[in-house]
DSSP file (Angstrom, degrees, kcal/mol; ACC not computed):
  #  RESIDUE AA STRUCTURE BP1 BP2  ACC     N-H-->O    O-->H-N    N-H-->O    O-->H-N    TCO  KAPPA ALPHA  PHI   PSI    X-CA   Y-CA   Z-CA
    1    1 A X              0   0    0      0, 0.0     3,-0.1     0, 0.0    67,-0.0   0.000 360.0 360.0 360.0 122.5    0.0    0.0    0.0
    2    2 A X        -     0   0    0      1,-0.3     2,-0.3     2,-0.0     3,-0.0   0.899 360.0 -24.4 -82.4 -42.8    1.5    3.2   -1.1
    3    3 A X     >  -     0   0    0      1,-0.1     4,-1.7     0, 0.0    -1,-0.3  -0.963  65.1 -91.3-161.5 173.6   -0.8    5.7    0.7
    4    4 A X  H  > S+     0   0    0     -2,-0.3     4,-2.7     1,-0.2     5,-0.2   0.848 118.9  61.0 -64.5 -36.2   -4.2    6.2    2.2
    5    5 A X  H  > S+     0   0    0      1,-0.2     4,-1.9     2,-0.2    -1,-0.2   0.916 105.2  47.9 -58.8 -42.5   -5.6    7.6   -1.1
    6    6 A X  H  > S+     0   0    0     -3,-0.2     4,-2.4     2,-0.2    -1,-0.2   0.888 110.3  51.9 -64.1 -40.1   -4.8    4.2   -2.8
    7    7 A X  H  X S+     0   0    0     -4,-1.7     4,-2.3     2,-0.2    -2,-0.2   0.914 109.1  49.8 -64.3 -41.9   -6.4    2.3    0.0
    8    8 A X  H  X S+     0   0    0     -4,-2.7     4,-2.3     1,-0.2    -1,-0.2   0.885 111.5  49.6 -63.9 -37.9   -9.6    4.4   -0.3
    9    9 A X  H  X S+     0   0    0     -4,-1.9     4,-2.7    -5,-0.2    -2,-0.2   0.891 109.7  51.0 -65.2 -41.9   -9.6    3.8   -4.1
   10   10 A X  H  X S+     0   0    0     -4,-2.4     4,-2.8     2,-0.2     5,-0.3   0.911 110.9  48.0 -64.6 -42.0   -9.2    0.1   -3.5
   11   11 A X  H  X S+     0   0    0     -4,-2.3     4,-2.1     1,-0.2     5,-0.4   0.947 114.1  46.9 -64.2 -46.2  -12.1    0.0   -1.1
   12   12 A X  H  X S+     0   0    0     -4,-2.3     4,-1.8     1,-0.2    -2,-0.2   0.892 115.1  46.5 -61.1 -41.8  -14.3    1.9   -3.5
   13   13 A X  H  X S+     0   0    0     -4,-2.7     4,-2.3     2,-0.2    -2,-0.2   0.951 114.0  45.2 -69.6 -47.8  -13.3   -0.2   -6.4
   14   14 A X  H  X S+     0   0    0     -4,-2.8     4,-1.9     1,-0.2    -2,-0.2   0.954 119.8  39.2 -61.7 -52.8  -13.8   -3.6   -4.7
   15   15 A X  H  X S+     0   0    0     -4,-2.1     4,-2.1    -5,-0.3    -1,-0.2   0.835 114.6  54.4 -71.5 -32.0  -17.1   -2.9   -3.1
   16   16 A X  H  X S+     0   0    0     -4,-1.8     4,-2.2    -5,-0.4    -1,-0.2   0.885 108.0  49.7 -67.0 -38.9  -18.3   -0.9   -6.1
   17   17 A X  H  X S+     0   0    0     -4,-2.3     4,-2.6     2,-0.2    -2,-0.2   0.886 109.0  52.4 -65.8 -40.1  -17.6   -3.9   -8.4
   18   18 A X  H  X S+     0   0    0     -4,-1.9     4,-2.0     2,-0.2    -2,-0.2   0.936 110.3  47.7 -61.3 -46.3  -19.5   -6.2   -6.0
   19   19 A X  H  X S+     0   0    0     -4,-2.1     4,-2.1     1,-0.2    -2,-0.2   0.913 112.3  49.9 -60.6 -43.8  -22.5   -3.9   -6.1
   20   20 A X  H  X S+     0   0    0     -4,-2.2     4,-2.6     1,-0.2    -1,-0.2   0.892 108.4  52.5 -64.1 -39.2  -22.3   -3.8   -9.9
   21   21 A X  H  X S+     0   0    0     -4,-2.6     4,-2.1     2,-0.2    -1,-0.2   0.888 108.6  51.0 -62.2 -38.5  -22.1   -7.5  -10.1
   22   22 A X  H  X S+     0   0    0     -4,-2.0     4,-1.8     2,-0.2    -2,-0.2   0.905 111.5  47.4 -67.1 -40.0  -25.3   -7.8   -7.9
   23   23 A X  H  X S+     0   0    0     -4,-2.1     4,-1.8     2,-0.2    -2,-0.2   0.902 111.7  50.0 -66.3 -41.4  -27.1   -5.4  -10.2
   24   24 A X  H  X S+     0   0    0     -4,-2.6     4,-2.5     1,-0.2     5,-0.2   0.864 107.4  55.2 -64.6 -35.8  -26.0   -7.2  -13.3
   25   25 A X  H  X S+     0   0    0     -4,-2.1     4,-2.4     1,-0.2    -1,-0.2   0.900 107.3  49.8 -62.9 -41.3  -27.1  -10.5  -11.8
   26   26 A X  H  < S+     0   0    0     -4,-1.8    -1,-0.2     1,-0.2    -2,-0.2   0.886 113.7  45.4 -65.2 -37.7  -30.6   -9.1  -11.3
   27   27 A X  H  < S+     0   0    0     -4,-1.8     3,-0.3     1,-0.2    -2,-0.2   0.895 116.4  44.4 -72.7 -39.2  -30.8   -7.9  -14.8
   28   28 A X  H  < S+     0   0    0     -4,-2.5     2,-0.5     1,-0.3    -2,-0.2   0.852 122.4  35.2 -74.3 -36.2  -29.4  -11.1  -16.4
   29   29 A X    ><  +     0   0    0     -4,-2.4     3,-1.7    -5,-0.2    -1,-0.3  -0.831  60.9 179.9-125.2  93.1  -31.6  -13.5  -14.2
   30   30 A X  T 3  S+     0   0    0     -2,-0.5     4,-0.1    -3,-0.3    -1,-0.1   0.716  80.5  65.8 -66.8 -17.8  -35.0  -12.1  -13.5
   31   31 A X  T 3  S+     0   0    0      2,-0.1    -1,-0.3     3,-0.0     2,-0.2   0.541  76.6 108.5 -79.6  -6.7  -35.9  -15.2  -11.5
   32   32 A X  S <  S-     0   0    0     -3,-1.7     2,-0.4    -7,-0.2     3,-0.0  -0.504  85.6-104.5 -72.2 138.1  -33.3  -14.4   -8.9
   33   33 A X    >>  -     0   0    0     -2,-0.2     4,-1.3     1,-0.2     3,-0.7  -0.517  28.2-155.1 -65.6 115.3  -34.8  -13.3   -5.5
   34   34 A X  H 3> S+     0   0    0     -2,-0.4     4,-2.5     1,-0.2     5,-0.2   0.818  89.3  63.3 -65.8 -31.3  -34.2   -9.5   -5.5
   35   35 A X  H 3> S+     0   0    0      1,-0.2     4,-1.9     2,-0.2    -1,-0.2   0.846 101.3  52.1 -66.1 -30.5  -34.3   -9.3   -1.7
   36   36 A X  H <> S+     0   0    0     -3,-0.7     4,-1.6     2,-0.2    -1,-0.2   0.918 112.0  44.2 -72.5 -40.8  -31.2  -11.5   -1.6
   37   37 A X  H  X S+     0   0    0     -4,-1.3     4,-2.3     2,-0.2    -2,-0.2   0.876 111.9  54.1 -68.6 -34.7  -29.2   -9.3   -4.0
   38   38 A X  H  X S+     0   0    0     -4,-2.5     4,-2.7     1,-0.2    -1,-0.2   0.884 106.4  52.2 -64.1 -38.4  -30.4   -6.3   -2.1
   39   39 A X  H  X S+     0   0    0     -4,-1.9     4,-2.1     2,-0.2    -1,-0.2   0.877 109.2  49.3 -65.2 -36.9  -29.1   -7.7    1.1
   40   40 A X  H  X S+     0   0    0     -4,-1.6     4,-1.9     2,-0.2    -2,-0.2   0.903 111.5  49.1 -70.1 -39.8  -25.7   -8.2   -0.4
   41   41 A X  H  X S+     0   0    0     -4,-2.3     4,-2.3     2,-0.2    -2,-0.2   0.919 111.5  49.8 -60.5 -43.9  -25.7   -4.6   -1.8
   42   42 A X  H  X S+     0   0    0     -4,-2.7     4,-2.3     1,-0.2    -2,-0.2   0.887 110.1  50.3 -63.7 -38.5  -26.7   -3.4    1.7
   43   43 A X  H  X S+     0   0    0     -4,-2.1     4,-2.1     2,-0.2    -1,-0.2   0.856 109.7  50.9 -67.2 -34.4  -23.9   -5.4    3.2
   44   44 A X  H  X S+     0   0    0     -4,-1.9     4,-2.3     2,-0.2    -2,-0.2   0.898 111.4  48.1 -67.3 -41.3  -21.4   -4.0    0.7
   45   45 A X  H  X S+     0   0    0     -4,-2.3     4,-2.3     2,-0.2    -2,-0.2   0.907 111.8  49.0 -66.1 -40.9  -22.5   -0.4    1.6
   46   46 A X  H  X S+     0   0    0     -4,-2.3     4,-2.5     2,-0.2    -1,-0.2   0.898 110.5  51.0 -63.2 -40.3  -22.3   -1.1    5.3
   47   47 A X  H  X S+     0   0    0     -4,-2.1     4,-2.9     2,-0.2     5,-0.2   0.916 108.7  52.5 -65.0 -41.1  -18.8   -2.5    4.8
   48   48 A X  H  X S+     0   0    0     -4,-2.3     4,-2.3     1,-0.2    -2,-0.2   0.934 110.4  47.6 -60.3 -45.2  -17.8    0.6    2.8
   49   49 A X  H  X S+     0   0    0     -4,-2.3     4,-2.1     2,-0.2    -1,-0.2   0.926 112.8  48.9 -61.0 -44.5  -19.0    2.8    5.7
   50   50 A X  H  X S+     0   0    0     -4,-2.5     4,-2.2     1,-0.2    -2,-0.2   0.915 111.7  48.5 -64.4 -43.6  -17.2    0.7    8.2
   51   51 A X  H  X S+     0   0    0     -4,-2.9     4,-1.8     1,-0.2    -1,-0.2   0.878 109.3  53.6 -62.9 -38.0  -13.9    0.8    6.2
   52   52 A X  H  X S+     0   0    0     -4,-2.3     4,-1.2    -5,-0.2    -1,-0.2   0.889 109.7  47.6 -64.2 -39.1  -14.2    4.5    5.8
   53   53 A X  H  < S+     0   0    0     -4,-2.1     3,-0.2     1,-0.2    -2,-0.2   0.904 110.3  52.2 -65.5 -41.7  -14.5    5.0    9.5
   54   54 A X  H >< S+     0   0    0     -4,-2.2     3,-1.1     1,-0.2    -2,-0.2   0.818 102.3  59.7 -66.7 -32.3  -11.6    2.7   10.2
   55   55 A X  H 3< S+     0   0    0     -4,-1.8    -1,-0.2     1,-0.2    -2,-0.2   0.912 109.4  42.8 -60.6 -42.3   -9.3    4.6    7.8
   56   56 A X  T 3< S+     0   0    0     -4,-1.2    -1,-0.2    -3,-0.2    -2,-0.2   0.157  80.1 138.9 -96.4  19.3   -9.8    7.9    9.8
   57   57 A X    <   -     0   0    0     -3,-1.1     3,-0.4     1,-0.1     2,-0.3  -0.374  44.4-140.1 -63.0 140.3   -9.4    6.4   13.3
   58   58 A X  S    S+     0   0    0      1,-0.2    -1,-0.1    -2,-0.0    -2,-0.0  -0.692  75.0  32.7 -99.2 155.8   -7.4    8.7   15.6
   59   59 A X  S    S+     0   0    0     -2,-0.3     2,-0.4     1,-0.2    -1,-0.2   0.717  70.1 160.9  76.9  23.9   -4.9    7.5   18.1
   60   60 A X        -     0   0    0     -3,-0.4     3,-0.3     1,-0.2    -1,-0.2  -0.643  27.8-156.6 -76.9 125.9   -3.7    4.4   16.3
   61   61 A X  S    S+     0   0    0     -2,-0.4     2,-0.7     1,-0.3    -1,-0.2   0.961  84.3  29.5 -69.0 -51.2   -0.3    3.3   17.7
   62   62 A X     >  -     0   0    0      1,-0.2     4,-2.1     2,-0.1    -1,-0.3  -0.858  67.6-179.3-113.3  95.6    1.0    1.4   14.7
   63   63 A X  H  > S+     0   0    0     -2,-0.7     4,-2.7    -3,-0.3     5,-0.2   0.876  80.3  55.7 -67.2 -36.4   -0.5    2.9   11.6
   64   64 A X  H  > S+     0   0    0      1,-0.2     4,-2.0     2,-0.2    -1,-0.2   0.940 111.1  43.2 -59.9 -47.9    1.2    0.5    9.2
   65   65 A X  H  > S+     0   0    0      2,-0.2     4,-2.0     1,-0.2    -1,-0.2   0.870 112.7  55.5 -64.5 -36.2   -0.2   -2.5   11.0
   66   66 A X  H  X S+     0   0    0     -4,-2.1     4,-1.7     1,-0.2    -2,-0.2   0.932 110.7  42.8 -62.7 -47.1   -3.6   -0.8   11.2
   67   67 A X  H  X S+     0   0    0     -4,-2.7     4,-2.1     1,-0.2    -1,-0.2   0.844 111.5  54.3 -71.5 -33.0   -3.8   -0.2    7.4
   68   68 A X  H  X S+     0   0    0     -4,-2.0     4,-2.3    -5,-0.2    -1,-0.2   0.863 107.3  52.0 -63.5 -37.4   -2.5   -3.7    6.6
   69   69 A X  H  X S+     0   0    0     -4,-2.0     4,-2.5     2,-0.2    -2,-0.2   0.894 107.9  51.6 -65.7 -39.7   -5.3   -5.0    8.8
   70   70 A X  H  X S+     0   0    0     -4,-1.7     4,-2.4     2,-0.2    -2,-0.2   0.921 110.1  49.2 -62.5 -44.0   -7.8   -2.9    6.8
   71   71 A X  H  X S+     0   0    0     -4,-2.1     4,-2.1     2,-0.2    -2,-0.2   0.911 112.4  47.3 -62.0 -42.7   -6.5   -4.3    3.5
   72   72 A X  H  X S+     0   0    0     -4,-2.3     4,-2.1     1,-0.2    -1,-0.2   0.903 112.6  49.1 -64.9 -40.7   -6.7   -7.9    4.8
   73   73 A X  H  X S+     0   0    0     -4,-2.5     4,-2.8     2,-0.2    -2,-0.2   0.859 108.9  54.1 -68.0 -34.4  -10.3   -7.3    6.1
   74   74 A X  H  X S+     0   0    0     -4,-2.4     4,-2.5     2,-0.2    -2,-0.2   0.914 109.0  48.3 -66.1 -41.2  -11.2   -5.8    2.7
   75   75 A X  H  X S+     0   0    0     -4,-2.1     4,-2.2     2,-0.2    -2,-0.2   0.909 113.4  46.8 -63.6 -42.4  -10.0   -8.9    1.0
   76   76 A X  H  X S+     0   0    0     -4,-2.1     4,-2.1     2,-0.2    -2,-0.2   0.933 114.2  46.6 -64.6 -47.1  -11.9  -11.2    3.3
   77   77 A X  H  X S+     0   0    0     -4,-2.8     4,-2.2     2,-0.2    -2,-0.2   0.882 111.7  52.0 -65.3 -38.4  -15.1   -9.2    3.1
   78   78 A X  H  X S+     0   0    0     -4,-2.5     4,-2.4     1,-0.2    -1,-0.2   0.921 111.0  46.8 -61.6 -46.8  -14.8   -9.0   -0.7
   79   79 A X  H  X S+     0   0    0     -4,-2.2     4,-2.3     1,-0.2    -1,-0.2   0.880 111.3  52.6 -64.5 -37.7  -14.4  -12.7   -1.0
   80   80 A X  H  X S+     0   0    0     -4,-2.1     4,-1.9     2,-0.2    -2,-0.2   0.921 111.1  45.8 -61.9 -45.8  -17.3  -13.3    1.3
   81   81 A X  H  X S+     0   0    0     -4,-2.2     4,-2.2     2,-0.2    -2,-0.2   0.892 112.3  50.9 -69.2 -39.2  -19.6  -11.1   -0.7
   82   82 A X  H  X S+     0   0    0     -4,-2.4     4,-2.6     2,-0.2    -1,-0.2   0.901 108.2  52.8 -62.5 -40.5  -18.5  -12.7   -4.0
   83   83 A X  H  X S+     0   0    0     -4,-2.3     4,-1.4     1,-0.2    -1,-0.2   0.902 108.4  50.5 -61.7 -40.8  -19.2  -16.1   -2.5
   84   84 A X  H  X S+     0   0    0     -4,-1.9     4,-0.7     2,-0.2    -1,-0.2   0.901 111.4  48.5 -61.8 -41.8  -22.7  -15.0   -1.6
   85   85 A X  H >< S+     0   0    0     -4,-2.2     3,-1.0     1,-0.2    -2,-0.2   0.915 109.7  51.5 -65.3 -41.9  -23.3  -13.7   -5.1
   86   86 A X  H 3< S+     0   0    0     -4,-2.6    -1,-0.2     1,-0.3    -2,-0.2   0.796 102.6  60.8 -66.0 -27.9  -22.1  -16.9   -6.7
   87   87 A X  H 3<        0   0    0     -4,-1.4    -1,-0.3     1,-0.3    -2,-0.2   0.742 360.0 360.0 -71.2 -21.7  -24.4  -18.9   -4.4
   88   88 A X    <<        0   0    0     -3,-1.0    -1,-0.3    -4,-0.7    -2,-0.2   0.530 360.0 360.0 -77.2 360.0  -27.4  -17.2   -6.0
């Protein structure tokens, strides 16, 4: 990770792509339960908000470790959401 700006872009890109995949799934398969895709979109938006809050936390002792944890959590959350989409 080079800087906070890149981290914010990564969060926006990953979660934005997941939301877009959910919307495309709804368009391509009308028989898919819309409430399930809406729940995934809501979860992605909530994750975005949580990551944004974590980026700007004050009083972090080890910033490098803090940001690496955010990156790892983003990867985990992204994979979790993609798995849920694939299950539909």
